[in-house]
Backbone of each chain as ProteinMPNN parsed JSONL, in Angstrom:
{"seq_chain_A": "MKKILKFLLVWALRIGIGGLFAWSALWKIEDPALFAEQVTAYGMLPDVLVGLFALVLPMMELLAGLMLIATPWRKEAALVVSLMLVMFIAALSYAAMMDLDISCGCFGDETGETGRAYLVKTILRDLALLFPSLFLLFA", "coords_chain_A": {"N_chain_A": [[107.142, 205.817, -56.858], [106.627, 206.507, -54.158], [103.914, 206.901, -54.377], [103.001, 204.354, -54.957], [103.687, 203.001, -52.622], [102.056, 204.367, -50.783], [99.563, 203.703, -51.796], [99.592, 200.92, -51.385], [99.806, 200.856, -48.596], [97.447, 202.153, -47.801], [95.556, 200.31, -48.773], [96.235, 198.023, -47.324], [95.643, 198.88, -44.743], [92.925, 199.418, -45.02], [91.882, 196.851, -45.499], [92.778, 195.523, -43.199], [91.755, 197.031, -40.918], [89.058, 197.241, -41.644], [88.361, 194.526, -41.887], [88.795, 193.675, -39.267], [86.866, 195.166, -37.866], [84.495, 194.235, -39.073], [84.645, 191.544, -38.38], [84.668, 191.668, -35.578], [82.122, 192.532, -35.187], [80.505, 190.4, -35.713], [80.004, 188.442, -33.612], [78.575, 189.993, -31.89], [76.32, 190.527, -33.295], [75.337, 187.979, -33.503], [74.769, 187.347, -30.817], [73.039, 189.468, -29.367], [71.985, 189.888, -26.836], [73.925, 189.218, -24.93], [75.835, 191.127, -25.537], [74.368, 193.393, -24.886], [74.185, 193.071, -22.144], [76.842, 193.499, -21.47], [77.138, 196.15, -22.264], [75.365, 197.355, -20.512], [76.743, 196.98, -18.145], [78.643, 198.978, -18.151], [77.215, 201.164, -17.364], [76.543, 203.585, -18.528], [74.548, 204.214, -20.269], [71.011, 204.908, -20.413], [68.571, 202.445, -19.426], [66.514, 202.093, -21.354], [67.702, 202.689, -23.754], [69.714, 200.867, -24.126], [69.032, 198.427, -25.384], [68.421, 199.143, -28.071], [70.854, 200.281, -28.782], [72.566, 198.046, -28.524], [71.675, 196.568, -30.622], [71.952, 198.136, -32.922], [74.586, 199.246, -33.014], [76.484, 197.035, -33.531], [75.695, 196.417, -36.153], [76.332, 198.761, -37.444], [79.075, 198.695, -37.135], [79.677, 196.43, -38.662], [78.775, 197.255, -41.211], [80.422, 199.521, -41.614], [82.943, 198.324, -41.602], [82.762, 196.584, -43.837], [82.231, 198.464, -45.8], [84.587, 199.892, -45.793], [86.344, 198.08, -46.862], [85.202, 197.234, -49.32], [83.956, 199.237, -50.863], [83.798, 202.387, -52.704], [83.607, 204.436, -50.873], [85.627, 205.324, -48.951], [86.448, 207.388, -47.186], [84.117, 208.131, -45.823], [83.496, 205.734, -44.508], [85.81, 205.5, -42.961], [85.491, 207.707, -41.337], [83.25, 206.982, -39.799], [84.3, 204.707, -38.524], [86.411, 205.896, -37.086], [84.988, 207.631, -35.371], [83.57, 205.733, -33.9], [85.679, 204.431, -32.636], [86.663, 206.52, -31.046], [84.491, 206.805, -29.367], [84.543, 204.266, -28.114], [86.996, 204.445, -26.786], [86.472, 206.556, -25.041], [84.43, 205.4, -23.469], [85.776, 203.202, -22.362], [87.773, 204.533, -20.96], [86.266, 205.86, -19.072], [85.279, 203.63, -17.691], [87.677, 202.638, -16.687], [88.488, 204.744, -15.081], [86.45, 204.788, -13.185], [86.976, 202.47, -12.027], [85.705, 200.059, -12.769], [84.73, 196.653, -12.673], [84.762, 195.109, -15.258], [84.209, 193.353, -18.414], [85.523, 194.265, -21.611], [83.886, 193.919, -23.85], [84.485, 193.875, -26.5], [85.256, 191.816, -28.312], [83.427, 189.658, -27.905], [83.219, 187.031, -25.476], [85.882, 186.832, -24.893], [88.829, 186.567, -22.947], [87.855, 186.555, -20.484], [89.031, 188.318, -18.862], [89.272, 191.034, -16.558], [89.258, 194.285, -14.919], [91.393, 197.162, -14.08], [93.972, 197.228, -15.326], [93.619, 195.606, -17.526], [91.65, 197.076, -18.881], [93.08, 199.393, -19.492], [94.965, 198.332, -21.228], [93.249, 197.651, -23.294], [92.359, 200.196, -24.042], [94.727, 201.239, -25.069], [95.044, 199.56, -27.245], [92.835, 200.328, -28.791], [93.561, 202.959, -29.269], [95.774, 202.514, -30.837], [94.514, 201.608, -33.055], [93.06, 203.795, -33.785], [94.774, 205.767, -34.864], [95.718, 204.749, -37.456], [93.183, 204.68, -38.651], [92.501, 207.348, -38.712], [94.43, 208.177, -40.44], [93.507, 206.959, -42.768], [91.276, 208.485, -43.064], [92.202, 211.062, -43.626], [94.124, 210.766, -45.585]], "CA_chain_A": [[107.421, 204.855, -55.774], [105.876, 206.933, -52.978], [102.483, 206.686, -54.65], [102.738, 202.91, -54.849], [103.747, 202.667, -51.187], [100.86, 204.901, -50.147], [98.458, 202.873, -52.283], [99.651, 199.631, -50.688], [99.524, 201.1, -47.171], [96.008, 202.438, -47.672], [94.786, 199.078, -48.959], [96.512, 197.121, -46.187], [94.877, 199.39, -43.598], [91.491, 199.224, -45.301], [91.539, 195.438, -45.304], [93.04, 195.182, -41.793], [90.786, 197.649, -39.995], [87.713, 196.847, -42.095], [88.173, 193.112, -41.533], [88.71, 193.589, -37.799], [85.564, 195.694, -37.451], [83.436, 193.32, -39.526], [84.771, 190.315, -37.605], [84.261, 191.906, -34.184], [80.669, 192.769, -35.146], [79.738, 189.173, -35.948], [79.49, 187.795, -32.391], [77.579, 190.885, -31.275], [75.089, 190.329, -34.066], [74.866, 186.639, -33.156], [74.23, 187.322, -29.456], [72.864, 190.852, -28.905], [71.644, 189.949, -25.406], [75.191, 189.232, -24.185], [76.439, 192.446, -25.755], [73.575, 194.356, -24.115], [74.595, 192.94, -20.734], [78.152, 194.15, -21.318], [76.918, 197.604, -22.362], [74.72, 197.754, -19.248], [77.75, 196.975, -17.075], [79.341, 200.268, -18.157], [76.369, 202.101, -16.635], [76.585, 204.908, -19.162], [73.337, 204.441, -21.064], [69.763, 204.534, -19.731], [68.108, 201.104, -19.802], [65.67, 202.067, -22.563], [68.526, 202.83, -24.958], [70.7, 199.792, -24.227], [68.581, 197.458, -26.385], [68.601, 199.699, -29.412], [72.298, 200.44, -28.978], [73.16, 196.721, -28.702], [71.251, 196.04, -31.92], [72.379, 198.985, -34.046], [76.041, 199.45, -33.073], [77.184, 195.987, -34.266], [75.388, 196.538, -37.585], [77.124, 199.896, -37.911], [80.457, 198.204, -37.218], [79.756, 195.525, -39.818], [78.653, 198.053, -42.438], [81.616, 200.363, -41.764], [84.045, 197.428, -41.975], [82.587, 196.126, -45.223], [82.358, 199.64, -46.675], [86.003, 200.255, -45.857], [87.041, 197.122, -47.724], [84.656, 196.916, -50.632], [83.237, 200.299, -51.572], [84.65, 203.564, -52.937], [83.397, 205.474, -49.85], [86.63, 205.079, -47.91], [86.493, 208.447, -46.168], [82.903, 208.052, -45.009], [83.646, 204.571, -43.63], [86.873, 205.81, -42.001], [84.909, 208.654, -40.373], [82.411, 206.22, -38.864], [85.204, 203.867, -37.722], [87.137, 206.77, -36.152], [84.047, 208.084, -34.336], [83.282, 204.601, -33.015], [86.861, 204.202, -31.8], [86.687, 207.589, -30.033], [83.448, 206.451, -28.401], [85.038, 203.121, -27.327], [88.074, 204.918, -25.904], [85.832, 207.345, -23.979], [83.718, 204.482, -22.574], [86.766, 202.412, -21.628], [88.444, 205.429, -20.012], [85.3, 206.049, -17.982], [85.261, 202.395, -16.895], [88.959, 202.533, -15.974], [88.503, 205.773, -14.033], [85.502, 204.398, -12.132], [87.475, 201.184, -11.541], [84.659, 199.051, -12.965], [85.28, 195.316, -12.875], [83.96, 194.616, -16.386], [84.886, 192.952, -19.651], [85.326, 195.402, -22.533], [82.797, 193.648, -24.792], [84.949, 194.183, -27.858], [85.271, 190.63, -29.176], [82.724, 188.547, -27.283], [83.61, 186.694, -24.118], [87.334, 186.996, -24.814], [89.52, 185.69, -21.998], [87.235, 186.717, -19.174], [89.846, 189.275, -18.1], [88.643, 192.302, -16.152], [90.163, 195.093, -14.1], [91.907, 198.397, -14.679], [95.114, 196.954, -16.213], [93.038, 195.076, -18.767], [90.975, 198.184, -19.577], [94.124, 200.271, -20.045], [95.498, 197.604, -22.394], [92.239, 197.773, -24.354], [92.384, 201.591, -24.503], [95.923, 201.377, -25.911], [94.757, 198.862, -28.504], [91.926, 201.174, -29.569], [94.343, 204.12, -29.732], [96.619, 202.02, -31.929], [93.641, 201.481, -34.244], [92.537, 205.118, -34.136], [95.713, 206.512, -35.711], [95.591, 204.352, -38.864], [91.88, 205.032, -39.228], [92.576, 208.782, -39.025], [95.251, 208.261, -41.655], [92.598, 206.639, -43.887], [90.327, 209.592, -43.182], [92.813, 212.273, -44.18], [95.103, 210.478, -46.666]], "C_chain_A": [[106.62, 205.198, -54.513], [104.385, 206.657, -53.139], [102.114, 205.218, -54.474], [102.719, 202.489, -53.383], [102.496, 203.135, -50.461], [99.635, 204.06, -50.522], [98.405, 201.545, -51.517], [99.299, 199.782, -49.203], [98.039, 201.32, -46.945], [95.202, 201.153, -47.803], [94.994, 198.079, -47.823], [95.693, 197.564, -44.974], [93.383, 199.194, -43.803], [91.081, 197.796, -45.005], [91.702, 195.049, -43.826], [91.972, 195.723, -40.864], [89.359, 197.238, -40.36], [87.401, 195.411, -41.685], [87.991, 192.943, -40.034], [87.339, 194.058, -37.303], [84.436, 194.737, -37.834], [83.447, 192.05, -38.679], [84.285, 190.521, -36.17], [82.755, 192.124, -34.077], [79.888, 191.456, -35.159], [79.181, 188.539, -34.675], [78.437, 188.666, -31.734], [76.241, 190.754, -31.99], [74.476, 188.974, -33.706], [74.191, 186.618, -31.782], [74.064, 188.745, -28.906], [72.568, 190.954, -27.409], [72.915, 190.014, -24.556], [75.862, 190.599, -24.319], [75.698, 193.508, -24.942], [73.945, 194.302, -22.633], [75.923, 193.66, -20.506], [78.03, 195.669, -21.386], [76.313, 198.121, -21.058], [75.747, 197.878, -18.122], [78.54, 198.286, -17.024], [78.549, 201.333, -17.385], [76.34, 203.496, -17.232], [75.313, 205.248, -19.917], [72.109, 204.135, -20.227], [69.25, 203.194, -20.281], [67.329, 201.069, -21.11], [66.506, 202.135, -23.845], [69.483, 201.663, -25.178], [70.327, 198.796, -25.334], [68.84, 197.932, -27.799], [70.091, 199.822, -29.753], [72.945, 199.087, -29.294], [72.769, 196.099, -30.033], [71.871, 196.828, -33.081], [73.901, 199.119, -34.148], [76.788, 198.332, -33.819], [76.939, 196.054, -35.778], [76.191, 197.685, -38.205], [78.585, 199.48, -38.094], [80.634, 197.329, -38.457], [79.724, 196.322, -41.124], [79.907, 198.898, -42.677], [82.802, 199.51, -42.21], [83.956, 197.001, -43.425], [82.746, 197.284, -46.205], [83.813, 200.029, -46.865], [86.737, 199.348, -46.843], [86.522, 197.186, -49.164], [83.894, 198.019, -51.352], [84.159, 201.499, -51.809], [84.516, 204.629, -51.845], [84.338, 205.266, -48.666], [86.554, 206.119, -46.802], [85.276, 208.405, -45.255], [83.022, 206.894, -44.002], [84.703, 204.848, -42.562], [86.375, 206.791, -40.942], [84.097, 207.908, -39.321], [83.286, 205.36, -37.941], [85.924, 204.723, -36.674], [86.22, 207.24, -35.022], [83.728, 206.951, -33.359], [84.465, 204.334, -32.089], [86.976, 205.258, -30.702], [85.666, 207.276, -28.937], [83.914, 205.291, -27.5], [86.088, 203.584, -26.32], [87.481, 205.716, -24.736], [85.155, 206.415, -22.969], [84.71, 203.677, -21.726], [87.501, 203.269, -20.591], [87.557, 205.668, -18.801], [85.309, 204.818, -17.065], [86.548, 202.254, -16.087], [89.01, 203.542, -14.818], [87.612, 205.385, -12.859], [85.892, 203.052, -11.508], [86.413, 200.079, -11.643], [85.301, 197.7, -13.273], [84.506, 194.638, -14.008], [84.845, 194.157, -17.534], [84.608, 194.049, -20.676], [84.186, 195.179, -23.523], [83.191, 193.919, -26.225], [84.835, 192.979, -28.791], [84.591, 189.439, -28.501], [83.228, 188.295, -25.883], [85.092, 186.923, -23.849], [87.921, 186.05, -23.769], [88.89, 185.751, -20.61], [88.025, 187.668, -18.288], [89.016, 190.503, -17.727], [89.68, 193.13, -15.389], [90.787, 196.244, -14.864], [93.045, 198.137, -15.67], [94.623, 196.46, -17.569], [92.366, 196.191, -19.567], [91.992, 199.133, -20.209], [94.741, 199.636, -21.295], [94.549, 197.749, -23.583], [92.203, 199.192, -24.924], [93.575, 201.79, -25.439], [95.715, 200.696, -27.259], [93.851, 199.714, -29.392], [92.64, 202.424, -30.09], [95.223, 203.713, -30.922], [95.807, 201.841, -33.208], [93.164, 202.852, -34.726], [93.476, 205.854, -35.099], [95.669, 206.059, -37.18], [94.238, 204.714, -39.476], [91.809, 206.535, -39.534], [93.424, 209.005, -40.278], [94.366, 207.992, -42.884], [91.624, 207.787, -44.141], [90.947, 210.778, -43.921], [93.755, 212.019, -45.346], [94.504, 210.725, -48.049]], "O_chain_A": [[106.021, 204.327, -53.883], [103.694, 206.248, -52.206], [101.066, 204.883, -53.921], [101.856, 201.724, -52.954], [101.937, 202.414, -49.635], [98.791, 203.751, -49.681], [97.347, 201.105, -51.067], [98.592, 198.952, -48.631], [97.444, 200.757, -46.026], [94.268, 200.925, -47.033], [94.066, 197.384, -47.41], [95.121, 196.735, -44.266], [92.662, 198.845, -42.868], [90.069, 197.55, -44.349], [90.867, 194.334, -43.272], [91.354, 194.971, -40.11], [88.553, 196.926, -39.484], [86.31, 195.12, -41.196], [87.145, 192.171, -39.582], [86.733, 193.43, -36.435], [83.541, 194.461, -37.035], [82.393, 191.537, -38.304], [83.586, 189.675, -35.612], [82.171, 191.928, -33.011], [78.755, 191.395, -34.682], [78.017, 188.139, -34.647], [77.514, 188.16, -31.096], [75.177, 190.855, -31.38], [73.256, 188.837, -33.616], [73.169, 185.957, -31.598], [74.858, 189.181, -28.072], [72.86, 191.972, -26.782], [72.981, 190.767, -23.584], [76.385, 191.151, -23.351], [76.316, 194.411, -24.377], [74.012, 195.327, -21.955], [76.114, 194.337, -19.496], [78.722, 196.39, -20.666], [76.694, 199.181, -20.56], [75.645, 198.753, -17.263], [79.049, 198.661, -15.968], [79.121, 202.27, -16.829], [76.135, 204.478, -16.518], [75.026, 206.416, -20.177], [72.133, 203.211, -19.414], [69.47, 202.861, -21.446], [67.464, 200.125, -21.89], [66.06, 201.685, -24.901], [70.005, 201.482, -26.278], [71.178, 198.373, -26.116], [69.407, 197.21, -28.619], [70.519, 199.508, -30.863], [73.764, 198.981, -30.207], [73.454, 195.2, -30.523], [72.264, 196.249, -34.094], [74.448, 199.108, -35.251], [77.641, 198.629, -34.656], [77.835, 195.788, -36.578], [76.663, 197.59, -39.338], [79.24, 199.857, -39.066], [81.605, 197.466, -39.201], [80.534, 196.098, -42.023], [80.397, 198.983, -43.802], [83.572, 199.912, -43.083], [84.944, 197.046, -44.158], [83.31, 197.127, -47.288], [84.225, 200.442, -47.949], [87.631, 199.789, -47.565], [87.307, 197.192, -50.112], [83.244, 197.752, -52.362], [85.204, 201.603, -51.166], [85.235, 205.628, -51.879], [83.901, 205.06, -47.534], [86.591, 205.779, -45.62], [85.394, 208.619, -44.049], [82.701, 207.039, -42.822], [84.526, 204.483, -41.399], [86.787, 206.719, -39.784], [84.227, 208.154, -38.122], [83.048, 205.291, -36.735], [86.035, 204.326, -35.514], [86.619, 207.248, -33.858], [83.625, 207.17, -32.152], [84.284, 204.046, -30.906], [87.338, 204.945, -29.568], [85.932, 207.454, -27.748], [83.711, 205.32, -26.286], [86.078, 203.175, -25.159], [87.92, 205.58, -23.594], [85.284, 206.61, -21.76], [84.508, 203.494, -20.526], [87.812, 202.805, -19.494], [88.021, 205.679, -17.661], [85.343, 204.939, -15.841], [86.52, 201.806, -14.94], [89.505, 203.241, -13.732], [87.955, 205.613, -11.699], [85.233, 202.563, -10.591], [86.247, 199.274, -10.727], [86.273, 197.609, -14.023], [83.71, 193.728, -13.777], [86.024, 194.499, -17.631], [83.563, 194.697, -20.614], [83.579, 196.144, -23.99], [82.335, 194.165, -27.075], [84.373, 193.107, -29.925], [85.124, 188.33, -28.523], [83.62, 189.225, -25.178], [85.498, 187.175, -22.715], [87.557, 184.875, -23.711], [89.341, 185.081, -19.681], [87.726, 187.812, -17.102], [88.165, 190.947, -18.497], [90.831, 192.72, -15.238], [90.733, 196.313, -16.092], [93.086, 198.751, -16.736], [95.144, 196.846, -18.615], [92.496, 196.244, -20.79], [91.792, 199.616, -21.323], [95.002, 200.316, -22.287], [94.978, 197.943, -24.721], [92.039, 199.379, -26.13], [93.448, 202.434, -26.48], [96.16, 201.199, -28.291], [94.07, 199.811, -30.599], [92.369, 202.891, -31.196], [95.388, 204.469, -31.88], [96.349, 201.914, -34.31], [92.899, 203.049, -35.912], [93.016, 206.493, -36.045], [95.589, 206.906, -38.07], [94.149, 205.017, -40.666], [91.147, 206.95, -40.485], [93.159, 209.91, -41.07], [94.455, 208.688, -43.895], [91.206, 208.03, -45.273], [90.29, 211.418, -44.742], [94.15, 212.962, -46.031], [95.182, 210.534, -49.058]]}, "seq_chain_B": "MKLFGFNIIVLLCMAALALVLGVANNFRVYKERRVPLFEAFEGK", "coords_chain_B": {"N_chain_B": [[75.541, 214.918, -52.385], [77.589, 216.918, -50.503], [79.243, 217.418, -47.354], [81.62, 219.02, -45.496], [83.383, 217.583, -47.069], [82.462, 215.008, -46.964], [80.276, 212.487, -48.094], [77.074, 212.97, -47.468], [74.718, 211.641, -47.984], [75.516, 208.978, -48.23], [76.365, 208.47, -45.607], [73.947, 208.83, -44.228], [72.375, 206.821, -45.393], [73.798, 204.617, -44.532], [73.424, 204.745, -41.739], [70.649, 204.411, -41.658], [70.362, 201.873, -42.793], [71.759, 200.343, -40.91], [70.054, 200.62, -38.738], [67.706, 199.382, -39.689], [68.661, 196.769, -40.214], [69.476, 196.096, -37.647], [67.056, 196.035, -36.224], [65.841, 194.009, -37.66], [67.517, 191.929, -36.953], [66.828, 191.722, -34.308], [64.296, 190.596, -34.546], [65.022, 188.138, -35.62], [66.421, 186.998, -33.465], [64.346, 186.879, -31.655], [62.657, 185.066, -32.928], [64.198, 182.749, -32.932], [64.856, 182.307, -30.226], [62.685, 182.948, -28.733], [62.561, 185.223, -27.177], [61.149, 188.004, -25.652], [60.609, 191.003, -27.525], [63.114, 193.388, -27.29], [63.022, 193.279, -24.465], [64.859, 191.472, -23.399], [67.165, 192.741, -23.924], [67.705, 194.746, -22.294], [69.261, 194.336, -20.21], [68.255, 193.416, -17.826]], "CA_chain_B": [[75.552, 216.081, -51.504], [78.764, 216.793, -49.643], [79.403, 218.335, -46.228], [83.001, 218.839, -45.018], [84.056, 216.586, -47.914], [81.875, 213.679, -46.8], [78.998, 212.285, -48.762], [76.08, 212.858, -46.391], [73.73, 210.621, -48.37], [76.094, 207.675, -47.892], [76.329, 208.332, -44.146], [72.55, 208.655, -43.804], [71.95, 205.479, -45.831], [74.482, 203.67, -43.657], [72.739, 204.771, -40.45], [69.305, 203.843, -41.84], [70.528, 200.43, -43.017], [72.148, 199.747, -39.623], [68.847, 200.586, -37.919], [66.809, 198.357, -40.244], [69.27, 195.457, -39.987], [69.457, 195.853, -36.21], [65.686, 195.642, -35.853], [65.63, 192.683, -38.276], [68.254, 190.97, -36.113], [66.013, 191.55, -33.11], [63.242, 189.639, -34.897], [65.662, 186.824, -35.778], [66.69, 186.478, -32.121], [63.04, 186.568, -31.069], [62.145, 183.86, -33.592], [65.012, 181.604, -32.539], [64.923, 182.055, -28.778], [61.414, 183.357, -28.111], [62.812, 186.263, -26.176], [60.313, 189.155, -26.026], [61.324, 192.101, -28.164], [63.826, 194.387, -26.503], [63.066, 193.047, -23.027], [66.095, 190.778, -23.04], [68.32, 193.551, -24.262], [67.831, 195.871, -21.378], [70.193, 193.948, -19.162], [67.567, 193.23, -16.538]], "C_chain_B": [[76.7, 215.946, -50.502], [78.765, 217.84, -48.531], [80.764, 218.018, -45.604], [83.726, 217.743, -45.8], [83.504, 215.177, -47.779], [80.521, 213.613, -47.478], [77.923, 211.985, -47.7], [75.053, 211.764, -46.704], [74.23, 209.225, -47.983], [76.018, 207.44, -46.382], [74.905, 208.1, -43.636], [72.036, 207.269, -44.178], [72.549, 204.413, -44.918], [73.764, 203.579, -42.309], [71.365, 204.113, -40.565], [69.383, 202.328, -42.011], [70.892, 199.714, -41.716], [70.921, 199.612, -38.723], [67.913, 199.465, -38.378], [67.369, 196.955, -39.965], [69.271, 195.089, -38.508], [68.093, 195.379, -35.747], [65.375, 194.257, -36.434], [66.336, 191.61, -37.451], [67.492, 190.688, -34.823], [64.91, 190.515, -33.378], [63.809, 188.228, -35.05], [65.895, 186.191, -34.394], [65.38, 186.064, -31.456], [62.495, 185.249, -31.622], [62.885, 182.622, -33.106], [64.882, 181.273, -31.054], [63.665, 182.442, -28.024], [61.635, 184.351, -26.971], [61.967, 187.468, -26.576], [61.142, 190.309, -26.55], [61.862, 193.098, -27.148], [63.992, 194.045, -25.026], [64.4, 192.436, -22.594], [67.317, 191.656, -23.225], [68.495, 194.73, -23.317], [68.681, 195.531, -20.161], [69.544, 193.75, -17.811], [67.518, 191.748, -16.182]], "O_chain_B": [[76.767, 214.975, -49.748], [78.352, 218.982, -48.729], [81.025, 216.875, -45.228], [84.587, 217.054, -45.252], [84.014, 214.249, -48.406], [79.733, 214.558, -47.437], [77.879, 210.898, -47.124], [74.584, 211.059, -45.811], [73.469, 208.399, -47.478], [75.655, 206.353, -45.932], [74.678, 207.289, -42.738], [71.349, 206.618, -43.39], [71.89, 203.432, -44.574], [73.522, 202.486, -41.797], [70.96, 203.353, -39.686], [68.575, 201.59, -41.448], [70.4, 198.619, -41.445], [70.764, 198.608, -38.028], [67.396, 198.699, -37.565], [66.638, 196.064, -39.533], [69.092, 193.925, -38.149], [67.988, 194.431, -34.968], [64.73, 193.434, -35.784], [65.81, 190.511, -37.274], [67.506, 189.57, -34.309], [64.631, 189.664, -32.534], [63.172, 187.247, -34.665], [65.607, 185.014, -34.18], [65.31, 185.036, -30.782], [61.948, 184.428, -30.886], [62.279, 181.571, -32.892], [64.807, 180.105, -30.674], [63.593, 182.278, -26.806], [60.963, 184.301, -25.941], [62.048, 187.919, -27.719], [62.248, 190.561, -26.071], [61.143, 193.576, -26.271], [64.967, 194.456, -24.396], [64.984, 192.818, -21.58], [68.394, 191.334, -22.723], [69.34, 195.599, -23.534], [68.806, 196.316, -19.221], [70.19, 193.895, -16.774], [66.981, 191.381, -15.137]]}, "name": "protein", "num_of_chains": 2, "seq": "MKKILKFLLVWALRIGIGGLFAWSALWKIEDPALFAEQVTAYGMLPDVLVGLFALVLPMMELLAGLMLIATPWRKEAALVVSLMLVMFIAALSYAAMMDLDISCGCFGDETGETGRAYLVKTILRDLALLFPSLFLLFAMKLFGFNIIVLLCMAALALVLGVANNFRVYKERRVPLFEAFEGK"}
């Protein structure tokens, strides 16, 4: 019974997190220039790296999401997803600490919300995703 | 080839594929919108 529950939980998380990552990557792939503008707003990367980052990160997200759902390399995909989430949390924390008035750039234009309260909400959402992805990594 | 229980080849292939697809996407955007390579992505 426990094995079945674990199996179902692992698959639900794989599909949920993998689908979310693949879906969130799609708009960034469609409009890399907008994503690059959002990355620039964080002020954490030198200008020369922003372009490459805005092109490669969404592809990494898409590949990790699809790998999590449809390949046997669950742990590798979960590692990449977890590292990306840690990176997002670090970037969002930096933006919240510096009181930057920016959109998180997670799912496109979103609601146009900005500000510290919004960034904290986004950090909590990413933390809520980090724990299940760590579960997938170590389960 | 495994390191800390992770298949390094898979991780390297993933990174290489992301790089290739990212650059290919850059060409797609350039073809569709005639935006010079990388220039539009530097947030200037």
